N, C-alpha and C positions, 0 to 999 in steps of 0.2 A: 504493499499499500504505499502510495506516495506521501510524504510528509508536507505540511504546510509552513511550518517555522510560525505559525500564528499563534498567539495565546489569547484568551478572552478572560477579561477581569470581571465579567458579569456573573451574578449568582446562578443564573440559568440561561441557555442557550441552545440552539440547534447545532450538534456536533458534526453530523453528516446527513445527506440526503440521498435515499436509496431508491433507485428506479427498478421495476420489474423489467428485464431485458426482454421478455416474450412482448411487451407492449411498447417499449421505448428503444429507440436509436440513440447512439451516443451523440448525434447532432441535435436531435430533438430534446434531449435531456439537457445538454449545454444550452440550448435556446430557453428552456424553460427555467433553468437556473439563473441565467442573466436576466430575464424578465421580471423574476420575483427577487431579485436583490442578492442572490447568493452567489458566492465564489464558485468558479468552474475550472480552477487550475491543477487542482489535485484530485484527479479521477481515476479510478480503478475499475476495470471491466472483468467481469467474471462471467461464467456460463449462464448464470440465473439472474444476475443483478448488475447495476451499474450503480457505484457508490461515489459521491462527491463529498470528499472531506472538507469541511468548513475551517475545523480547528483540530490540531492534534489532541488525543485523549490523554488524560493524566489521572493520577491517583487522588487528585483533591476533588473529584466530582463522582457522581453515580450516574448511570446511565439507564435510559429506557427507550424503547420503540414506540413511536406514536403513528398512528395511520393518518396520512393527508387524503389519499384516495386509494382506490383498489389496487392502484399500479405505483403509488409514490409512498414511502414511509421516510420518517426522520428519526435519527437519534438525538434524543433529547438529554442534555448535560444539566445536572443540578449539582450545586456545591454540597459536599457531605456536611452534615450537622456534626459539631463538635460535642461530645460527651465528656463530662469531667466526673471522675469518681472521687468521693471524699471518704 
């Protein structure tokens, strides 16, 4: 997977956008990303998906998948809560 060298300081953000490859071409996915204000410079094409990394993953966030449409999903990052034991 290509790296972006981008960091995000927000508590939550979209880490990657994932397209179903059976319904999207690389050029159409890039056009969708550009139209919706996402980065499209770090893309990984796999047999079943096209993944556009927005920010590199890290251990400071938890990740979950959210459905945008039947053929597009997003990896949502949220800052981990700090627990303090006394």
